[in-house]
TORTOR-299046 format. One record per residue: residue in three letters; chain; residue number from 1; x, z, y of N, C-alpha, C in turn. Coordinates in Angstrom, 2 decimals, always signed. Each point is the difference from the previous one (the first is absolute). Example, Ala and Ser with C-alpha at 12.3 -4.5 7.8 and 13.67 -1.06 7.14 Angstrom:
BEGIN
aa:Ala | ch:A | i:1 | nc1:+13.19 | nc3:+7.80 | nc2:-5.69 | cac1:-0.89 | cac3:+0.00 | cac2:+1.19 | cc1:+0.90 | cc3:+0.00 | cc2:+1.20
aa:Ser | ch:A | i:2 | nc1:-0.35 | nc3:-0.72 | nc2:+1.05 | cac1:+0.82 | cac3:+0.06 | cac2:+1.19 | cc1:-0.77 | cc3:+0.73 | cc2:+1.09
end
This chain:
BEGIN
aa:Met | ch:A | i:1 | nc1:+77.26 | nc3:+115.39 | nc2:+82.45 | cac1:+1.16 | cac3:-0.66 | cac2:-0.56 | cc1:+1.25 | cc3:+0.71 | cc2:+0.52
aa:Met | ch:A | i:2 | nc1:+0.92 | nc3:+0.24 | nc2:-0.90 | cac1:+1.24 | cac3:+0.69 | cac2:+0.34 | cc1:+0.99 | cc3:-1.01 | cc2:+0.57
aa:Ile | ch:A | i:3 | nc1:+0.67 | nc3:+0.38 | nc2:+1.10 | cac1:+1.04 | cac3:-0.83 | cac2:+0.61 | cc1:+1.23 | cc3:+0.88 | cc2:+0.14
aa:Val | ch:A | i:4 | nc1:+1.14 | nc3:-0.49 | nc2:-0.51 | cac1:+1.25 | cac3:+0.75 | cac2:+0.14 | cc1:+1.11 | cc3:-0.95 | cc2:+0.44
aa:Thr | ch:A | i:5 | nc1:+1.01 | nc3:+0.57 | nc2:+0.63 | cac1:+1.15 | cac3:-0.80 | cac2:+0.42 | cc1:+1.09 | cc3:-0.02 | cc2:-1.08
aa:Thr | ch:A | i:6 | nc1:-0.17 | nc3:+0.80 | nc2:-1.03 | cac1:+0.97 | cac3:+0.05 | cac2:-1.10 | cc1:-0.32 | cc3:-1.08 | cc2:-1.03
aa:Asp | ch:A | i:7 | nc1:+0.91 | nc3:-0.19 | nc2:-0.95 | cac1:-0.21 | cac3:-1.00 | cac2:-1.04 | cc1:-0.76 | cc3:+0.53 | cc2:-1.21
aa:Tyr | ch:A | i:8 | nc1:-0.45 | nc3:+1.23 | nc2:+0.08 | cac1:-0.78 | cac3:+0.62 | cac2:-1.07 | cc1:-0.87 | cc3:+1.08 | cc2:+0.61
aa:Ile | ch:A | i:9 | nc1:-0.95 | nc3:+0.48 | nc2:-0.81 | cac1:-0.88 | cac3:+1.08 | cac2:+0.44 | cc1:+0.24 | cc3:+1.17 | cc2:-0.95
aa:Pro | ch:A | i:10 | nc1:+0.52 | nc3:+1.09 | nc2:+0.50 | cac1:+0.27 | cac3:+1.15 | cac2:-0.88 | cc1:-1.24 | cc3:+0.39 | cc2:-0.81
aa:Gly | ch:A | i:11 | nc1:+0.18 | nc3:+0.19 | nc2:-1.30 | cac1:-1.09 | cac3:+0.41 | cac2:-0.87 | cc1:-0.89 | cc3:-1.14 | cc2:-0.46
aa:Lys | ch:A | i:12 | nc1:+0.27 | nc3:-1.22 | nc2:+0.45 | cac1:-0.81 | cac3:-1.15 | cac2:-0.40 | cc1:+0.89 | cc3:-1.02 | cc2:-0.71
aa:Glu | ch:A | i:13 | nc1:-0.61 | nc3:-0.75 | nc2:-0.90 | cac1:+0.73 | cac3:-1.05 | cac2:-0.69 | cc1:-0.53 | cc3:-1.35 | cc2:+0.45
aa:Ile | ch:A | i:14 | nc1:+0.91 | nc3:-0.89 | nc2:+0.38 | cac1:-0.40 | cac3:-1.34 | cac2:+0.40 | cc1:-0.31 | cc3:-0.79 | cc2:-1.27
aa:Arg | ch:A | i:15 | nc1:-1.26 | nc3:-0.38 | nc2:-0.17 | cac1:-0.45 | cac3:-0.74 | cac2:-1.18 | cc1:+0.10 | cc3:-1.50 | cc2:+0.21
aa:Glu | ch:A | i:16 | nc1:-0.20 | nc3:-0.42 | nc2:+1.26 | cac1:+0.03 | cac3:-1.43 | cac2:+0.28 | cc1:+0.54 | cc3:-0.24 | cc2:+1.41
aa:Leu | ch:A | i:17 | nc1:+0.93 | nc3:-0.92 | nc2:+0.10 | cac1:+0.53 | cac3:-0.45 | cac2:+1.28 | cc1:-0.82 | cc3:-1.22 | cc2:+0.39
aa:Ile | ch:A | i:18 | nc1:-0.83 | nc3:+0.12 | nc2:+1.02 | cac1:-0.94 | cac3:-1.06 | cac2:+0.34 | cc1:+0.62 | cc3:-1.03 | cc2:+0.95
aa:Gly | ch:A | i:19 | nc1:+0.69 | nc3:+0.47 | nc2:+1.02 | cac1:+0.66 | cac3:-0.96 | cac2:+0.89 | cc1:+0.06 | cc3:+0.44 | cc2:+1.44
aa:Phe | ch:A | i:20 | nc1:+0.59 | nc3:-0.87 | nc2:+0.79 | cac1:+0.22 | cac3:+0.22 | cac2:+1.43 | cc1:-1.33 | cc3:-0.06 | cc2:+0.75
aa:Val | ch:A | i:21 | nc1:-0.20 | nc3:+0.96 | nc2:+0.89 | cac1:-1.18 | cac3:+0.00 | cac2:+0.88 | cc1:+0.45 | cc3:+0.25 | cc2:+1.42
aa:Lys | ch:A | i:22 | nc1:-0.75 | nc3:-0.55 | nc2:+0.94 | cac1:+0.35 | cac3:+0.19 | cac2:+1.41 | cc1:-1.24 | cc3:-0.09 | cc2:+0.87
aa:Gly | ch:A | i:23 | nc1:+0.14 | nc3:+0.51 | nc2:+1.19 | cac1:-1.04 | cac3:-0.10 | cac2:+1.01 | cc1:+0.68 | cc3:-0.04 | cc2:+1.34
aa:Ser | ch:A | i:24 | nc1:-0.54 | nc3:-0.77 | nc2:+0.92 | cac1:+0.63 | cac3:-0.08 | cac2:+1.32 | cc1:-1.04 | cc3:-0.17 | cc2:+1.08
aa:Thr | ch:A | i:25 | nc1:+0.43 | nc3:+0.26 | nc2:+1.22 | cac1:-0.83 | cac3:-0.21 | cac2:+1.17 | cc1:+0.90 | cc3:-0.18 | cc2:+1.21
aa:Val | ch:A | i:26 | nc1:-0.49 | nc3:-0.71 | nc2:+0.99 | cac1:+0.67 | cac3:-0.12 | cac2:+1.29 | cc1:-0.94 | cc3:+0.64 | cc2:+1.01
aa:Gln | ch:A | i:27 | nc1:+0.50 | nc3:+0.98 | nc2:+0.73 | cac1:-0.82 | cac3:+0.74 | cac2:+0.94 | cc1:+0.57 | cc3:-0.12 | cc2:+1.42
aa:Ser | ch:A | i:28 | nc1:-0.88 | nc3:+0.03 | nc2:+0.96 | cac1:+0.42 | cac3:+0.05 | cac2:+1.40 | cc1:-1.04 | cc3:+0.79 | cc2:+0.79
aa:Lys | ch:A | i:29 | nc1:+0.39 | nc3:+0.47 | nc2:+1.14 | cac1:-0.93 | cac3:+0.70 | cac2:+0.89 | cc1:-0.41 | cc3:-0.95 | cc2:+1.11
aa:His | ch:A | i:30 | nc1:-1.14 | nc3:+0.28 | nc2:+0.61 | cac1:-0.44 | cac3:-0.87 | cac2:+1.08 | cc1:+0.87 | cc3:+0.20 | cc2:+1.23
aa:Ile | ch:A | i:31 | nc1:-0.08 | nc3:-0.93 | nc2:+0.91 | cac1:+0.90 | cac3:-0.07 | cac2:+1.16 | cc1:+0.00 | cc3:+1.28 | cc2:+0.84
aa:Gly | ch:A | i:32 | nc1:-1.15 | nc3:+0.64 | nc2:+0.15 | cac1:-0.06 | cac3:+1.24 | cac2:+0.80 | cc1:+0.85 | cc3:+1.10 | cc2:-0.60
aa:Lys | ch:A | i:33 | nc1:-0.10 | nc3:+0.19 | nc2:-1.30 | cac1:+0.80 | cac3:+1.03 | cac2:-0.65 | cc1:+1.47 | cc3:-0.39 | cc2:-0.03
aa:Asp | ch:A | i:34 | nc1:+0.29 | nc3:-1.31 | nc2:-0.10 | cac1:+1.38 | cac3:-0.46 | cac2:+0.00 | cc1:+0.64 | cc3:+0.27 | cc2:+1.36
aa:Leu | ch:A | i:35 | nc1:-0.75 | nc3:-0.18 | nc2:+1.07 | cac1:+0.52 | cac3:+0.29 | cac2:+1.34 | cc1:+0.28 | cc3:+1.49 | cc2:+0.16
aa:Met | ch:A | i:36 | nc1:-0.90 | nc3:+0.83 | nc2:-0.50 | cac1:+0.20 | cac3:+1.45 | cac2:+0.08 | cc1:+1.23 | cc3:+0.42 | cc2:-0.81
aa:Ala | ch:A | i:37 | nc1:+0.20 | nc3:-0.62 | nc2:-1.15 | cac1:+1.16 | cac3:+0.30 | cac2:-0.83 | cc1:+1.27 | cc3:-0.40 | cc2:+0.73
aa:Gly | ch:A | i:38 | nc1:-0.04 | nc3:-1.14 | nc2:+0.70 | cac1:+1.16 | cac3:-0.44 | cac2:+0.77 | cc1:+0.36 | cc3:+0.98 | cc2:+1.10
aa:Leu | ch:A | i:39 | nc1:-1.00 | nc3:+0.57 | nc2:+0.64 | cac1:+0.25 | cac3:+1.00 | cac2:+1.04 | cc1:+0.63 | cc3:+1.26 | cc2:-0.60
aa:Lys | ch:A | i:40 | nc1:-0.38 | nc3:+0.33 | nc2:-1.21 | cac1:+0.52 | cac3:+1.19 | cac2:-0.67 | cc1:+1.50 | cc3:-0.12 | cc2:-0.23
aa:Thr | ch:A | i:41 | nc1:+0.51 | nc3:-1.21 | nc2:-0.17 | cac1:+1.43 | cac3:-0.17 | cac2:-0.22 | cc1:+0.81 | cc3:+0.39 | cc2:+1.22
aa:Ile | ch:A | i:42 | nc1:-0.61 | nc3:+0.00 | nc2:+1.15 | cac1:+0.70 | cac3:+0.38 | cac2:+1.24 | cc1:+0.23 | cc3:+1.51 | cc2:+0.04
aa:Val | ch:A | i:43 | nc1:-1.00 | nc3:+0.78 | nc2:-0.40 | cac1:+0.11 | cac3:+1.46 | cac2:+0.08 | cc1:+0.47 | cc3:+0.63 | cc2:-1.30
aa:Gly | ch:A | i:44 | nc1:-0.04 | nc3:-0.75 | nc2:-1.10 | cac1:+0.46 | cac3:+0.53 | cac2:-1.28 | cc1:-1.10 | cc3:+0.70 | cc2:-0.77
aa:Gly | ch:A | i:45 | nc1:+0.30 | nc3:+0.33 | nc2:-1.24 | cac1:-0.95 | cac3:+0.70 | cac2:-0.86 | cc1:-0.62 | cc3:-0.93 | cc2:-1.03
aa:Glu | ch:A | i:46 | nc1:-0.84 | nc3:+0.58 | nc2:-0.82 | cac1:-0.66 | cac3:-0.77 | cac2:-1.06 | cc1:-0.97 | cc3:-1.00 | cc2:+0.60
aa:Ile | ch:A | i:47 | nc1:+0.01 | nc3:-1.19 | nc2:-0.55 | cac1:-0.96 | cac3:-1.03 | cac2:+0.40 | cc1:-1.14 | cc3:+0.06 | cc2:-1.00
aa:Lys | ch:A | i:48 | nc1:-0.98 | nc3:+0.82 | nc2:+0.30 | cac1:-1.09 | cac3:+0.31 | cac2:-0.92 | cc1:-0.77 | cc3:-1.24 | cc2:-0.42
aa:Glu | ch:A | i:49 | nc1:-0.15 | nc3:-0.96 | nc2:+0.91 | cac1:-0.73 | cac3:-1.23 | cac2:-0.34 | cc1:+0.65 | cc3:-0.73 | cc2:-1.17
aa:Tyr | ch:A | i:50 | nc1:+1.33 | nc3:-0.05 | nc2:-0.01 | cac1:+0.70 | cac3:-0.68 | cac2:-1.09 | cc1:+0.02 | cc3:+0.86 | cc2:-1.26
aa:Thr | ch:A | i:51 | nc1:+0.10 | nc3:+1.30 | nc2:+0.15 | cac1:-0.07 | cac3:+0.88 | cac2:-1.17 | cc1:-1.34 | cc3:-0.18 | cc2:-0.70
aa:Asp | ch:A | i:52 | nc1:-1.07 | nc3:-0.01 | nc2:+0.76 | cac1:-1.34 | cac3:-0.20 | cac2:-0.56 | cc1:-0.13 | cc3:-1.38 | cc2:-0.65
aa:Met | ch:A | i:53 | nc1:+0.54 | nc3:-1.02 | nc2:+0.67 | cac1:-0.08 | cac3:-1.36 | cac2:-0.53 | cc1:+0.71 | cc3:-0.09 | cc2:-1.35
aa:Leu | ch:A | i:54 | nc1:+1.19 | nc3:+0.59 | nc2:-0.11 | cac1:+0.75 | cac3:-0.06 | cac2:-1.25 | cc1:-0.64 | cc3:+0.83 | cc2:-1.10
aa:Asp | ch:A | i:55 | nc1:-0.58 | nc3:+1.15 | nc2:+0.35 | cac1:-0.73 | cac3:+0.80 | cac2:-0.99 | cc1:-1.16 | cc3:-0.80 | cc2:-0.59
aa:Glu | ch:A | i:56 | nc1:-0.74 | nc3:-0.65 | nc2:+0.87 | cac1:-1.14 | cac3:-0.81 | cac2:-0.43 | cc1:+0.47 | cc3:-1.17 | cc2:-0.87
aa:Ala | ch:A | i:57 | nc1:+1.09 | nc3:-0.63 | nc2:+0.39 | cac1:+0.53 | cac3:-1.13 | cac2:-0.76 | cc1:+0.49 | cc3:+0.43 | cc2:-1.38
aa:Arg | ch:A | i:58 | nc1:+0.67 | nc3:+1.15 | nc2:-0.09 | cac1:+0.46 | cac3:+0.51 | cac2:-1.30 | cc1:-1.17 | cc3:+0.24 | cc2:-0.93
aa:Gln | ch:A | i:59 | nc1:-1.05 | nc3:+0.62 | nc2:+0.53 | cac1:-1.18 | cac3:+0.28 | cac2:-0.82 | cc1:-0.64 | cc3:-1.29 | cc2:-0.52
aa:Lys | ch:A | i:60 | nc1:-0.11 | nc3:-1.02 | nc2:+0.86 | cac1:-0.59 | cac3:-1.27 | cac2:-0.42 | cc1:+0.86 | cc3:-0.67 | cc2:-1.07
aa:Ala | ch:A | i:61 | nc1:+1.31 | nc3:-0.01 | nc2:+0.19 | cac1:+0.90 | cac3:-0.63 | cac2:-0.96 | cc1:-0.08 | cc3:+0.70 | cc2:-1.35
aa:Ile | ch:A | i:62 | nc1:-0.01 | nc3:+1.33 | nc2:+0.01 | cac1:-0.09 | cac3:+0.76 | cac2:-1.26 | cc1:-1.34 | cc3:-0.26 | cc2:-0.69
aa:Glu | ch:A | i:63 | nc1:-1.08 | nc3:-0.01 | nc2:+0.76 | cac1:-1.32 | cac3:-0.27 | cac2:-0.59 | cc1:-0.05 | cc3:-1.38 | cc2:-0.62
aa:Arg | ch:A | i:64 | nc1:+0.61 | nc3:-0.99 | nc2:+0.63 | cac1:+0.01 | cac3:-1.36 | cac2:-0.56 | cc1:+0.85 | cc3:-0.06 | cc2:-1.28
aa:Met | ch:A | i:65 | nc1:+1.11 | nc3:+0.73 | nc2:-0.01 | cac1:+0.84 | cac3:+0.07 | cac2:-1.20 | cc1:-0.79 | cc3:+0.66 | cc2:-1.12
aa:Leu | ch:A | i:66 | nc1:-0.71 | nc3:+1.10 | nc2:+0.30 | cac1:-0.82 | cac3:+0.68 | cac2:-1.00 | cc1:-1.07 | cc3:-0.93 | cc2:-0.55
aa:Gly | ch:A | i:67 | nc1:-0.63 | nc3:-0.76 | nc2:+0.86 | cac1:-1.03 | cac3:-0.94 | cac2:-0.45 | cc1:+0.56 | cc3:-1.03 | cc2:-0.97
aa:Glu | ch:A | i:68 | nc1:+1.19 | nc3:-0.50 | nc2:+0.30 | cac1:+0.64 | cac3:-0.97 | cac2:-0.89 | cc1:+0.31 | cc3:+0.65 | cc2:-1.35
aa:Ala | ch:A | i:69 | nc1:+0.49 | nc3:+1.23 | nc2:+0.02 | cac1:+0.31 | cac3:+0.72 | cac2:-1.25 | cc1:-1.26 | cc3:+0.24 | cc2:-0.82
aa:Arg | ch:A | i:70 | nc1:-1.07 | nc3:+0.40 | nc2:+0.65 | cac1:-1.28 | cac3:+0.23 | cac2:-0.70 | cc1:-0.50 | cc3:-1.29 | cc2:-0.65
aa:Asn | ch:A | i:71 | nc1:+0.11 | nc3:-1.11 | nc2:+0.75 | cac1:-0.45 | cac3:-1.29 | cac2:-0.54 | cc1:+0.78 | cc3:-0.42 | cc2:-1.23
aa:Leu | ch:A | i:72 | nc1:+1.24 | nc3:+0.46 | nc2:-0.11 | cac1:+0.83 | cac3:-0.32 | cac2:-1.17 | cc1:-0.20 | cc3:+0.99 | cc2:-1.14
aa:Gly | ch:A | i:73 | nc1:-0.78 | nc3:+1.06 | nc2:+0.23 | cac1:-0.29 | cac3:+0.98 | cac2:-1.04 | cc1:+1.00 | cc3:+1.14 | cc2:-0.07
aa:Ala | ch:A | i:74 | nc1:+0.75 | nc3:+0.22 | nc2:+1.05 | cac1:+0.98 | cac3:+1.10 | cac2:+0.01 | cc1:-0.68 | cc3:+1.32 | cc2:+0.32
aa:Asn | ch:A | i:75 | nc1:+0.66 | nc3:+1.09 | nc2:-0.39 | cac1:-0.48 | cac3:+1.32 | cac2:+0.41 | cc1:+1.07 | cc3:+0.79 | cc2:+0.76
aa:Ala | ch:A | i:76 | nc1:+1.13 | nc3:-0.67 | nc2:+0.28 | cac1:+1.06 | cac3:+0.63 | cac2:+0.80 | cc1:+0.92 | cc3:-1.07 | cc2:+0.57
aa:Ile | ch:A | i:77 | nc1:+0.74 | nc3:+0.39 | nc2:+1.03 | cac1:+1.02 | cac3:-0.86 | cac2:+0.59 | cc1:+1.28 | cc3:+0.80 | cc2:+0.08
aa:Ile | ch:A | i:78 | nc1:+1.07 | nc3:-0.55 | nc2:-0.55 | cac1:+1.31 | cac3:+0.66 | cac2:+0.07 | cc1:+0.91 | cc3:-0.81 | cc2:+0.91
aa:Gly | ch:A | i:79 | nc1:+1.05 | nc3:+0.65 | nc2:+0.48 | cac1:+0.98 | cac3:-0.68 | cac2:+0.85 | cc1:-0.57 | cc3:-0.51 | cc2:+1.30
aa:Met | ch:A | i:80 | nc1:-1.01 | nc3:+0.67 | nc2:+0.54 | cac1:-0.66 | cac3:-0.45 | cac2:+1.22 | cc1:+0.95 | cc3:+0.10 | cc2:+1.20
aa:Arg | ch:A | i:81 | nc1:-0.01 | nc3:-1.02 | nc2:+0.83 | cac1:+0.80 | cac3:-0.04 | cac2:+1.21 | cc1:-0.84 | cc3:-0.53 | cc2:+1.14
aa:Leu | ch:A | i:82 | nc1:+0.41 | nc3:+0.37 | nc2:+1.21 | cac1:-0.61 | cac3:-0.54 | cac2:+1.22 | cc1:+1.11 | cc3:-0.68 | cc2:+0.79
aa:Gln | ch:A | i:83 | nc1:-0.34 | nc3:-1.12 | nc2:+0.60 | cac1:+0.96 | cac3:-0.72 | cac2:+0.83 | cc1:-0.73 | cc3:-0.49 | cc2:+1.23
aa:Ser | ch:A | i:84 | nc1:+0.69 | nc3:+0.00 | nc2:+1.12 | cac1:-0.63 | cac3:-0.50 | cac2:+1.22 | cc1:+0.93 | cc3:-0.96 | cc2:+0.71
aa:Ser | ch:A | i:85 | nc1:-0.61 | nc3:-0.88 | nc2:+0.77 | cac1:+0.78 | cac3:-0.93 | cac2:+0.81 | cc1:-0.81 | cc3:-0.33 | cc2:+1.24
aa:Ser | ch:A | i:86 | nc1:+0.71 | nc3:-0.34 | nc2:+1.04 | cac1:-0.64 | cac3:-0.39 | cac2:+1.25 | cc1:-0.30 | cc3:-1.48 | cc2:-0.06
aa:Val | ch:A | i:87 | nc1:-1.25 | nc3:-0.36 | nc2:+0.23 | cac1:-0.41 | cac3:-1.39 | cac2:-0.02 | cc1:+0.14 | cc3:-0.60 | cc2:+1.40
aa:Met | ch:A | i:88 | nc1:-0.36 | nc3:+0.81 | nc2:+0.97 | cac1:+0.12 | cac3:-0.35 | cac2:+1.41 | cc1:-0.12 | cc3:+1.29 | cc2:+0.79
aa:Gln | ch:A | i:89 | nc1:+0.24 | nc3:-0.03 | nc2:+1.28 | cac1:-0.09 | cac3:+1.22 | cac2:+0.78 | cc1:-1.41 | cc3:+0.57 | cc2:-0.10
aa:Gly | ch:A | i:90 | nc1:-0.08 | nc3:+1.26 | nc2:-0.43 | cac1:-1.29 | cac3:+0.67 | cac2:-0.11 | cc1:-0.73 | cc3:-0.23 | cc2:-1.30
aa:Ala | ch:A | i:91 | nc1:+0.61 | nc3:-0.74 | nc2:-0.93 | cac1:-0.64 | cac3:-0.25 | cac2:-1.30 | cc1:+1.01 | cc3:+0.22 | cc2:-1.12
aa:Ser | ch:A | i:92 | nc1:-0.42 | nc3:+0.71 | nc2:-1.03 | cac1:+0.88 | cac3:+0.28 | cac2:-1.13 | cc1:-0.70 | cc3:-0.33 | cc2:-1.30
aa:Glu | ch:A | i:93 | nc1:+0.80 | nc3:-0.46 | nc2:-0.95 | cac1:-0.49 | cac3:-0.22 | cac2:-1.35 | cc1:+0.45 | cc3:+1.17 | cc2:-0.85
aa:Ile | ch:A | i:94 | nc1:-0.91 | nc3:+0.52 | nc2:-0.80 | cac1:+0.31 | cac3:+1.05 | cac2:-0.96 | cc1:-0.31 | cc3:-0.54 | cc2:-1.38
aa:Ile | ch:A | i:95 | nc1:+0.94 | nc3:+0.17 | nc2:-0.92 | cac1:-0.19 | cac3:-0.42 | cac2:-1.39 | cc1:+0.17 | cc3:+1.22 | cc2:-0.90
aa:Ala | ch:A | i:96 | nc1:-0.96 | nc3:+0.20 | nc2:-0.88 | cac1:+0.10 | cac3:+1.04 | cac2:-1.04 | cc1:+0.12 | cc3:-0.74 | cc2:-1.32
aa:Tyr | ch:A | i:97 | nc1:+0.97 | nc3:+0.41 | nc2:-0.84 | cac1:+0.16 | cac3:-0.68 | cac2:-1.28 | cc1:+0.51 | cc3:+0.95 | cc2:-1.06
aa:Gly | ch:A | i:98 | nc1:-0.22 | nc3:-0.36 | nc2:-1.24 | cac1:+0.43 | cac3:+0.81 | cac2:-1.12 | cc1:-0.32 | cc3:-0.69 | cc2:-1.31
aa:Thr | ch:A | i:99 | nc1:+0.12 | nc3:+0.73 | nc2:-1.08 | cac1:-0.26 | cac3:-0.52 | cac2:-1.34 | cc1:-1.25 | cc3:+0.67 | cc2:-0.57
aa:Ala | ch:A | i:100 | nc1:-0.98 | nc3:-0.82 | nc2:-0.33 | cac1:-1.24 | cac3:+0.49 | cac2:-0.59 | cc1:+0.25 | cc3:+0.28 | cc2:-1.47
aa:Val | ch:A | i:101 | nc1:-0.47 | nc3:+1.15 | nc2:-0.47 | cac1:+0.19 | cac3:+0.41 | cac2:-1.39 | cc1:-1.28 | cc3:+0.65 | cc2:-0.53
aa:Trp | ch:A | i:102 | nc1:-0.04 | nc3:+0.15 | nc2:-1.33 | cac1:-1.03 | cac3:+0.82 | cac2:-0.65 | cc1:+0.73 | cc3:+1.18 | cc2:-0.61
aa:Val | ch:A | i:103 | nc1:-0.39 | nc3:+1.21 | nc2:+0.40 | cac1:+0.64 | cac3:+1.21 | cac2:-0.52 | cc1:-1.02 | cc3:+0.86 | cc2:-0.75
aa:Glu | ch:A | i:104 | nc1:+0.54 | nc3:+0.81 | nc2:-0.91 | cac1:-0.84 | cac3:+0.96 | cac2:-0.73 | cc1:+0.63 | cc3:+1.37 | cc2:+0.10
end
């Protein structure tokens, strides 16, 4: 399934506008990794534990959005966006959303 952040797909014609689709997840790391990440803030640099957590969360949110689009009979998603928010310390929500369409 094609996913784009634009409102159209070059070379394709939107035949049907199916509707809004989204997928989300809330992810956190276990206490041991959270403690290690906290120590990293003292010395500086990338906090790999959180980078990995957010990568995993983005993938889950996108997969859930794709599943919703497939269930509606779409073959593409246009206008896709990702949004994140902190739910609590060490946990973030990631939302992937867009417009499910049928293109030819």
